[in-house]
C-alpha positions as a Python dict, from the first residue, in 0.01 Angstrom:
ca = {
    (1, 'M'): (0, 0, 0),
    (2, 'A'): (323, -35, 195),
    (3, 'A'): (382, -356, 384),
    (4, 'G'): (204, -351, 718),
    (5, 'I'): (42, -576, 973),
    (6, 'I'): (-324, -670, 933),
    (7, 'V'): (-489, -854, 1222),
    (8, 'I'): (-798, -1073, 1167),
    (9, 'I'): (-983, -1156, 1490),
    (10, 'T'): (-1252, -1425, 1491),
    (11, 'V'): (-1488, -1389, 1788),
    (12, 'S'): (-1670, -1720, 1843),
    (13, 'D'): (-1711, -1961, 2134),
    (14, 'T'): (-1753, -2254, 1894),
    (15, 'C'): (-1445, -2171, 1688),
    (16, 'Y'): (-1242, -2101, 2001),
    (17, 'K'): (-1313, -2455, 2124),
    (18, 'N'): (-1253, -2607, 1780),
    (19, 'P'): (-1056, -2382, 1539),
    (20, 'S'): (-1143, -2613, 1247),
    (21, 'N'): (-1497, -2467, 1259),
    (22, 'D'): (-1366, -2120, 1166),
    (23, 'T'): (-1443, -2050, 800),
    (24, 'S'): (-1469, -1669, 821),
    (25, 'G'): (-1108, -1618, 931),
    (26, 'P'): (-947, -1811, 642),
    (27, 'T'): (-1186, -1643, 396),
    (28, 'L'): (-1083, -1298, 517),
    (29, 'V'): (-717, -1398, 494),
    (30, 'E'): (-758, -1481, 123),
    (31, 'L'): (-947, -1156, 57),
    (32, 'V'): (-682, -949, 236),
    (33, 'K'): (-400, -1127, 49),
    (34, 'G'): (-565, -1031, -279),
    (35, 'L'): (-597, -664, -180),
    (36, 'F'): (-271, -622, 12),
    (37, 'P'): (-26, -893, -99),
    (38, 'Q'): (269, -726, 74),
    (39, 'S'): (105, -717, 417),
    (40, 'I'): (182, -937, 713),
    (41, 'I'): (-142, -1109, 823),
    (42, 'Q'): (-196, -1227, 1178),
    (43, 'T'): (-501, -1430, 1284),
    (44, 'T'): (-641, -1514, 1624),
    (45, 'I'): (-960, -1674, 1761),
    (46, 'I'): (-1108, -1563, 2093),
    (47, 'P'): (-1429, -1653, 2282),
    (48, 'D'): (-1729, -1421, 2279),
    (49, 'E'): (-1653, -1265, 2618),
    (50, 'R'): (-1644, -889, 2663),
    (51, 'K'): (-1330, -868, 2878),
    (52, 'I'): (-1129, -1092, 2646),
    (53, 'I'): (-1246, -897, 2341),
    (54, 'E'): (-1152, -565, 2504),
    (55, 'D'): (-809, -693, 2603),
    (56, 'K'): (-740, -827, 2253),
    (57, 'L'): (-844, -501, 2090),
    (58, 'K'): (-624, -304, 2329),
    (59, 'E'): (-338, -537, 2241),
    (60, 'Y'): (-358, -454, 1871),
    (61, 'C'): (-507, -104, 1868),
    (62, 'S'): (-340, 227, 1941),
    (63, 'K'): (-415, 597, 1910),
    (64, 'K'): (-198, 608, 1598),
    (65, 'A'): (-392, 322, 1437),
    (66, 'V'): (-729, 485, 1510),
    (67, 'I'): (-616, 816, 1356),
    (68, 'E'): (-479, 643, 1047),
    (69, 'C'): (-800, 446, 991),
    (70, 'F'): (-1018, 753, 1037),
    (71, 'E'): (-807, 951, 790),
    (72, 'V'): (-875, 681, 529),
    (73, 'I'): (-1254, 720, 543),
    (74, 'K'): (-1265, 1092, 629),
    (75, 'P'): (-1270, 1218, 266),
    (76, 'I'): (-1579, 1012, 175),
    (77, 'L'): (-1763, 1026, 509),
    (78, 'H'): (-1973, 1333, 423),
    (79, 'H'): (-2064, 1186, 85),
    (80, 'A'): (-2174, 858, 244),
    (81, 'I'): (-2401, 1043, 489),
    (82, 'E'): (-2553, 1249, 205),
    (83, 'I'): (-2637, 928, 16),
    (84, 'I'): (-2801, 777, 326),
    (85, 'K'): (-3007, 1096, 376),
    (86, 'N'): (-3099, 1095, 5),
    (87, 'D'): (-2973, 1453, -31),
    (88, 'T'): (-2992, 1442, -411),
    (89, 'K'): (-2857, 1791, -478),
    (90, 'K'): (-2537, 1743, -279),
    (91, 'V'): (-2487, 1390, -409),
    (92, 'K'): (-2525, 1506, -771),
    (93, 'S'): (-2289, 1795, -710),
    (94, 'V'): (-2019, 1565, -578),
    (95, 'H'): (-2065, 1320, -862),
    (96, 'D'): (-2054, 1593, -1127),
    (97, 'S'): (-1731, 1721, -983),
    (98, 'M'): (-1565, 1378, -1004),
    (99, 'Q'): (-1439, 1350, -1359),
    (100, 'G'): (-1486, 1008, -1509),
    (101, 'H'): (-1701, 885, -1216),
    (102, 'V'): (-1998, 665, -1309),
    (103, 'C'): (-2261, 696, -1038),
    (104, 'P'): (-2392, 357, -922),
    (105, 'H'): (-2662, 507, -700),
    (106, 'K'): (-3018, 500, -832),
    (107, 'L'): (-3174, 817, -699),
    (108, 'S'): (-3551, 854, -697),
    (109, 'S'): (-3699, 1082, -964),
    (110, 'V'): (-4014, 1143, -762),
    (111, 'D'): (-4045, 1485, -601),
    (112, 'V'): (-4232, 1396, -283),
    (113, 'S'): (-4295, 1761, -202),
    (114, 'K'): (-4539, 1799, -497),
    (115, 'V'): (-4826, 1597, -357),
    (116, 'A'): (-5075, 1725, -614),
    (117, 'L'): (-4872, 1572, -896),
    (118, 'R'): (-4859, 1225, -747),
    (119, 'P'): (-4988, 941, -972),
    (120, 'R'): (-5360, 878, -930),
    (121, 'E'): (-5304, 511, -1011),
    (122, 'S'): (-5017, 296, -894),
    (123, 'P'): (-4737, 271, -1152),
    (124, 'Y'): (-4679, -83, -1030),
    (125, 'P'): (-4929, -335, -1173),
    (126, 'M'): (-5080, -600, -949),
    (127, 'L'): (-4930, -947, -982),
    (128, 'E'): (-5101, -1282, -969),
    (129, 'M'): (-4979, -1496, -679),
    (130, 'S'): (-4840, -1754, -921),
    (131, 'E'): (-4636, -1484, -1096),
    (132, 'A'): (-4507, -1351, -764),
    (133, 'F'): (-4401, -1701, -662),
    (134, 'N'): (-4221, -1744, -995),
    (135, 'I'): (-4027, -1423, -935),
    (136, 'V'): (-3920, -1544, -591),
    (137, 'D'): (-3829, -1887, -732),
    (138, 'S'): (-3619, -1730, -1008),
    (139, 'V'): (-3423, -1530, -751),
    (140, 'M'): (-3375, -1830, -521),
    (141, 'S'): (-3256, -2044, -814),
    (142, 'Q'): (-2948, -1820, -826),
    (143, 'W'): (-2871, -1886, -461),
    (144, 'V'): (-2557, -2095, -421),
    (145, 'R'): (-2639, -2376, -181),
    (146, 'T'): (-2377, -2431, 88),
    (147, 'T'): (-2355, -2656, 392),
    (148, 'Q'): (-2237, -2618, 749),
    (149, 'K'): (-2200, -2826, 1063),
    (150, 'V'): (-2427, -2759, 1360),
    (151, 'N'): (-2455, -2909, 1705),
    (152, 'I'): (-2766, -3122, 1739),
    (153, 'E'): (-2887, -2896, 2021),
    (154, 'N'): (-2918, -2620, 1759),
    (155, 'G'): (-3032, -2839, 1471),
    (156, 'L'): (-3410, -2801, 1497),
    (157, 'G'): (-3562, -2704, 1161),
    (158, 'Y'): (-3243, -2747, 957),
    (159, 'V'): (-3238, -2958, 638),
    (160, 'V'): (-2997, -3251, 652),
    (161, 'A'): (-2724, -3222, 386),
    (162, 'E'): (-2617, -3588, 385),
    (163, 'S'): (-2770, -3915, 496),
    (164, 'I'): (-2661, -4033, 841),
    (165, 'Y'): (-2622, -4400, 934),
    (166, 'A'): (-2604, -4589, 1263),
    (167, 'K'): (-2249, -4637, 1391),
    (168, 'E'): (-2364, -4895, 1645),
    (169, 'P'): (-2669, -5117, 1702),
    (170, 'M'): (-2949, -5017, 1936),
    (171, 'P'): (-2980, -5170, 2185),
    (172, 'P'): (-2609, -5259, 2191),
    (173, 'F'): (-2680, -5556, 2421),
    (174, 'P'): (-2967, -5803, 2477),
    (175, 'A'): (-3204, -5602, 2698),
    (176, 'S'): (-3489, -5704, 2924),
    (177, 'I'): (-3833, -5581, 2825),
    (178, 'K'): (-3984, -5636, 3171),
    (179, 'D'): (-3904, -5650, 3540),
    (180, 'G'): (-3856, -6014, 3634),
    (181, 'Y'): (-3585, -6280, 3622),
    (182, 'A'): (-3326, -6356, 3356),
    (183, 'C'): (-3327, -6733, 3307),
    (184, 'I'): (-3201, -7017, 3091),
    (185, 'S'): (-3502, -7129, 2886),
    (186, 'S'): (-3386, -7493, 2869),
    (187, 'D'): (-3425, -7516, 3251),
    (188, 'G'): (-3803, -7503, 3203),
    (189, 'A'): (-4028, -7436, 3503),
    (190, 'G'): (-3926, -7494, 3863),
    (191, 'V'): (-3726, -7351, 4151),
    (192, 'R'): (-3422, -7131, 4071),
    (193, 'R'): (-3143, -6996, 4288),
    (194, 'V'): (-3131, -6615, 4257),
    (195, 'R'): (-2768, -6553, 4188),
    (196, 'A'): (-2763, -6173, 4149),
    (197, 'T'): (-2959, -5859, 4071),
    (198, 'V'): (-2904, -5670, 3744),
    (199, 'T'): (-3042, -5316, 3710),
    (200, 'A'): (-3031, -5078, 3415),
    (201, 'G'): (-2676, -4952, 3373),
    (202, 'D'): (-2520, -5256, 3546),
    (203, 'S'): (-2299, -5512, 3376),
    (204, 'F'): (-2281, -5875, 3486),
    (205, 'D'): (-1986, -6074, 3353),
    (206, 'L'): (-2021, -6416, 3518),
    (207, 'P'): (-2242, -6652, 3315),
    (208, 'L'): (-2550, -6809, 3472),
    (209, 'Q'): (-2533, -7181, 3547),
    (210, 'P'): (-2822, -7428, 3503),
    (211, 'G'): (-3071, -7388, 3786),
    (212, 'E'): (-2980, -7019, 3840),
    (213, 'C'): (-3151, -6693, 3754),
    (214, 'A'): (-3085, -6321, 3807),
    (215, 'R'): (-3339, -6063, 3916),
    (216, 'I'): (-3349, -5804, 3638),
    (217, 'N'): (-3508, -5465, 3572),
    (218, 'T'): (-3655, -5329, 3250),
    (219, 'G'): (-3381, -5212, 3014),
    (220, 'A'): (-3101, -5396, 3193),
    (221, 'P'): (-2863, -5619, 2996),
    (222, 'L'): (-2911, -5996, 3021),
    (223, 'P'): (-2625, -6169, 3202),
    (224, 'P'): (-2416, -6414, 2995),
    (225, 'G'): (-2585, -6749, 2958),
    (226, 'A'): (-2940, -6615, 2998),
    (227, 'D'): (-3164, -6623, 2693),
    (228, 'C'): (-3505, -6520, 2829),
    (229, 'V'): (-3686, -6313, 3091),
    (230, 'V'): (-3974, -6434, 3307),
    (231, 'Q'): (-4193, -6149, 3428),
    (232, 'V'): (-4227, -6119, 3804),
    (233, 'E'): (-4600, -6200, 3781),
    (234, 'D'): (-4512, -6553, 3663),
    (235, 'T'): (-4293, -6635, 3965),
    (236, 'K'): (-4334, -6717, 4334),
    (237, 'L'): (-4094, -6638, 4618),
    (238, 'I'): (-3954, -6952, 4783),
    (239, 'S'): (-3697, -6811, 5025),
    (240, 'A'): (-3520, -6490, 5123),
    (241, 'T'): (-3265, -6361, 5373),
    (242, 'P'): (-3389, -6308, 5731),
    (243, 'D'): (-3414, -5933, 5675),
    (244, 'N'): (-3611, -5990, 5351),
    (245, 'E'): (-3376, -5761, 5161),
    (246, 'T'): (-3243, -6031, 4928),
    (247, 'E'): (-3426, -6305, 4742),
    (248, 'L'): (-3257, -6646, 4758),
    (249, 'E'): (-3492, -6871, 4563),
    (250, 'V'): (-3791, -6820, 4335),
    (251, 'E'): (-4012, -7061, 4145),
    (252, 'I'): (-4068, -7015, 3772),
    (253, 'L'): (-4434, -7104, 3730),
    (254, 'A'): (-4442, -7147, 3349),
    (255, 'A'): (-4167, -7278, 3125),
    (256, 'P'): (-4019, -6981, 2931),
    (257, 'K'): (-3934, -6974, 2562),
    (258, 'P'): (-3599, -6865, 2413),
    (259, 'Q'): (-3581, -6484, 2365),
    (260, 'Q'): (-3899, -6435, 2568),
    (261, 'D'): (-3932, -6068, 2670),
    (262, 'V'): (-3586, -5984, 2533),
    (263, 'R'): (-3489, -5711, 2289),
    (264, 'P'): (-3195, -5858, 2098),
    (265, 'I'): (-2894, -5653, 1983),
    (266, 'G'): (-2998, -5415, 1704),
    (267, 'F'): (-3370, -5480, 1755),
    (268, 'D'): (-3455, -5108, 1728),
    (269, 'I'): (-3170, -4995, 1500),
    (270, 'A'): (-2924, -5228, 1328),
    (271, 'L'): (-2563, -5132, 1260),
    (272, 'G'): (-2554, -4931, 935),
    (273, 'D'): (-2927, -4855, 929),
    (274, 'P'): (-3017, -4508, 793),
    (275, 'L'): (-3105, -4274, 1077),
    (276, 'V'): (-3182, -3959, 878),
    (277, 'I'): (-3210, -3934, 499),
    (278, 'K'): (-3058, -3643, 306),
    (279, 'G'): (-3315, -3366, 264),
    (280, 'A'): (-3507, -3448, 583),
    (281, 'V'): (-3609, -3159, 808),
    (282, 'L'): (-3479, -3211, 1159),
    (283, 'D'): (-3753, -3229, 1421),
    (284, 'A'): (-3744, -3322, 1789),
    (285, 'A'): (-3783, -3696, 1718),
    (286, 'L'): (-3496, -3709, 1467),
    (287, 'L'): (-3270, -3509, 1697),
    (288, 'G'): (-3343, -3761, 1972),
    (289, 'V'): (-3251, -4048, 1740),
    (290, 'L'): (-2922, -3879, 1647),
    (291, 'A'): (-2838, -3809, 2011),
    (292, 'G'): (-2904, -4172, 2099),
    (293, 'A'): (-2680, -4282, 1812),
    (294, 'G'): (-2388, -4073, 1940),
    (295, 'Y'): (-2396, -3789, 1688),
    (296, 'Q'): (-2311, -3447, 1831),
    (297, 'Q'): (-2262, -3254, 1507),
    (298, 'I'): (-2433, -3298, 1173),
    (299, 'R'): (-2392, -3138, 832),
    (300, 'V'): (-2693, -2935, 723),
    (301, 'R'): (-2782, -2695, 444),
    (302, 'T'): (-2698, -2336, 528),
    (303, 'R'): (-3011, -2130, 573),
    (304, 'P'): (-3062, -1828, 347),
    (305, 'V'): (-3053, -1489, 515),
    (306, 'V'): (-3391, -1319, 495),
    (307, 'A'): (-3442, -951, 580),
    (308, 'I'): (-3784, -834, 700),
    (309, 'L'): (-3855, -463, 663),
    (310, 'S'): (-4170, -297, 788),
    (311, 'S'): (-4263, 38, 633),
    (312, 'G'): (-4523, 286, 744),
    (313, 'N'): (-4518, 609, 944),
    (314, 'E'): (-4799, 473, 1160),
    (315, 'L'): (-4604, 170, 1285),
    (316, 'Q'): (-4441, 140, 1623),
    (317, 'D'): (-4254, -145, 1787),
    (318, 'P'): (-4472, -400, 1971),
    (319, 'S'): (-4244, -367, 2274),
    (320, 'E'): (-4358, -9, 2333),
    (321, 'V'): (-4618, -23, 2611),
    (322, 'I'): (-4800, 302, 2536),
    (323, 'L'): (-4957, 332, 2193),
    (324, 'K'): (-4880, 666, 2031),
    (325, 'P'): (-5161, 874, 1878),
    (326, 'A'): (-5253, 765, 1524),
    (327, 'H'): (-5020, 465, 1549),
    (328, 'I'): (-5057, 88, 1540),
    (329, 'R'): (-4812, -176, 1653),
    (330, 'D'): (-4617, -362, 1387),
    (331, 'S'): (-4756, -717, 1387),
    (332, 'N'): (-4644, -829, 1042),
    (333, 'Q'): (-4276, -843, 1132),
    (334, 'T'): (-4340, -1075, 1426),
    (335, 'M'): (-4574, -1296, 1221),
    (336, 'L'): (-4342, -1322, 920),
    (337, 'K'): (-4040, -1399, 1137),
    (338, 'A'): (-4231, -1682, 1304),
    (339, 'L'): (-4348, -1820, 969),
    (340, 'L'): (-3996, -1813, 827),
    (341, 'E'): (-3848, -1984, 1130),
}
């Protein structure tokens, strides 16, 4: 083949955003180099949007290119159609005329027009379920296991290819378990000045002083200096602003203990803890754990491609509203697809 330009276009939203995800493009480049080493290869990645795809194809395609490509396949087009239609006479004729050609097509020897000569017993013996499973296992043992990265939003049902560990503790700060008041346990019981209010999502940098407390909500971080939380039920209001919008003083009715009603750093998940073990099947709970740990992409085992074929002249698609005479709707395909997923 004379030197020419070969364009490889990868159409993928994911690869367009992050070209490092594109494995098909580089693979095609290597295959093309092997077949046409003298060619100039151009690659491009575009998002899966119709207008962009059309524009890119118009950029590289021309009437001349279409004609040249069609001329390449034109000599074998009729033969390909005859094979698909199982036109044995024409296929054999073509093959016989091709000197030195070894036919790879296995044509059926059964003459379906001679119904009276059909076998009265099936030529295919019944198999025990165990034997059938062994056949499937032997085929699957030849499958080369590969891995891929997926976004966690699309990870449901995938098998994790490598163990994943916590990059940070959870919670990453001492957190209140209850609504109440963050206090200094060594102050014991008694009246406290309410210095501030800390809600979930707030940060409070100034440390509490002896005799002070901070009103706190569940899940909020303890202010510096505080080492316990007293639930609101164990307090009494002493004073507030005239408009009653801000508490000024409360009384702690029972002396608190250090770390009372506090989740310390790493209480749920410590730094370096295993989040998901290699071989685990991702379910909703595990995906939630990974999201909370800051993982957006994970490496999983690539799923095998399974084809489901339904045969039978009596079958029609379940989407067809009106049932044809002597027909039934194909239910097996829907059931098997759901089982495989």
